[in-house]
N, C-alpha and C positions, 0 to 999 in steps of 0.2 A: 911384710903385716900379720899385726895380730889380730887375733878378736876382737879384742877391745876398739881396733882403730878401725872395722871395719861396718862393728855395729853403729858408730852412728853417721853413718853414707849408707847404709841399708834404712835406718830409720827415716833419714831423710829422701832417701828415694822413694820409699812408701808413703811419704806425706806430702810430695808433691803428685804422686799416683793418685791419695785422695783428692790433694785439691782439682785435680783436671774433672774426675767423675761430678763431683760433686759441679762445677760450672757448667759441663755437659748436660747433669740432669736438671741443672736450674733453665739453662736455656732449653731446652727443651720441654720444659713446662708448660715457658711462658709461649712455647709456641703452640704447645697445644690449648693451652686456654685462648691463643689470638685463632685458633682454627674452630671450639667450641663457642667462641665468641661469631665468628663469621656467620657458621651453618644457624646457631639461635635468631642471629638476625634476617638469615635468609628467609625463616623459614615463617616467620612477620611477615614479611613483604610477601603483597598476591603476584602470584603469574600470570602475567598475560602470553599466551599462547598465540603461537603465530595461526596456528590451522584449529578451528574449533573441534571439539569432540566430536560434534554430529557431522561434521564435516569428511572429520577420516574416520569414521565409520563409512559413509555416503562415497568418500573415495576406493573402500575397501569392498564391498558389495559390490560397487562397479567392477573393478580389477577379478574378483570372482565371478562374476558371469560372462566379461571378457573369455576367461581364462576359457568355462566351464564351456563356449560355443566356439572357441578358438578347437578344445578337446575334442568335440562333437562331431568339427566339420573334420581334423588330420584322421581322428579316428574312422570316421564312418569312407569315407576316400582311400584309406590304406589297408584299411583290414577288412572292411565289408565290401572292398574295390564295387566303390558307385560313387556317382556325381557327388560332391560332396552338400552340393546346394539343397541336394533332395533333403538334406537329414535336418531341414527348417520349415520341412512343407509338413502339414498335418497331418496329410495324407501315410505321411511312413511311419508316425507315431501310433498313430491307430492301428495299420500293417503287425505291427510290435506287441499293441496289445490284445491283439488277436491271438496274435503267435504264441504267445506268454502264458494265453490263458486258455489253451488247444479248441480253441474256436476256430 
């Protein structure tokens, strides 16, 4: 084969490659437009929440309180080597505050 015979084949192959690029880029553009349309459509609709925000805050605060009490019970029983229920008595906290103040 001579150089003259190879040139049209290479040119044809390059054209096919360019056609594929334009087809894929146009289909990607169409997909992108559809995504943007869906996104804008979702933004305009009002969202209905299954659990309202105030209820979520109450749930989080309740879980925090439960974990605090559980931590106090376990810590007082294991580290303090006392009866775990005593940590819930007010007298225990008064004696702790007196100890911290140096009284």
